[in-house]
C-alpha positions, 0 to 999 in steps of 0.5 A: 850314637857311637859306642864311645859316647855311650861309654862316656855317659856310663862313666859319668853316671857311675861317678855321680853315683859314687859322689852321691853315695859318699854323702855330704860329709867331710872332704866329699861335700863339694863332690856331693853338692856338684853331683846333686846339681848335675842331676838337675841339668838337661845333660843328665836327662840326655845321658839317661836317655842315651843309656835307655834309662828313665831320667826321673826314676834314675834321679830318684834312685840315685838320691836314695843312695845318700839317704841309706846311710846308718848315721843321720846327716843332721841330728834332730833338734830334740837330741841337741837340746837334750845334750845342752840340758845335760851340760847345764845340769852337770855344772849346777854346783858352780859358784855364782859371780856375786858370792865370795869364797872364804879360805 
């Protein structure tokens, strides 16, 4: 292996790590999905082997980078239901459609 291929593989892995670390939110979503898909390819395994890294351990470590964010990627359903109930309670005083208002 020439030095150029080793540096290219290292640059590709750095880019994958950067895209995974950015998380699946906003403008980075397409890059995140592409990077996760790349982790499943034989090319990723080959690059890891040329770098002297175990592909399974590297994949696990890279995927853990996206799960270390403080903000959860998806809100729990219980939180969503609680917000819906709060909105319903806030408007409990609204007049029902069958009643008429008197001026």
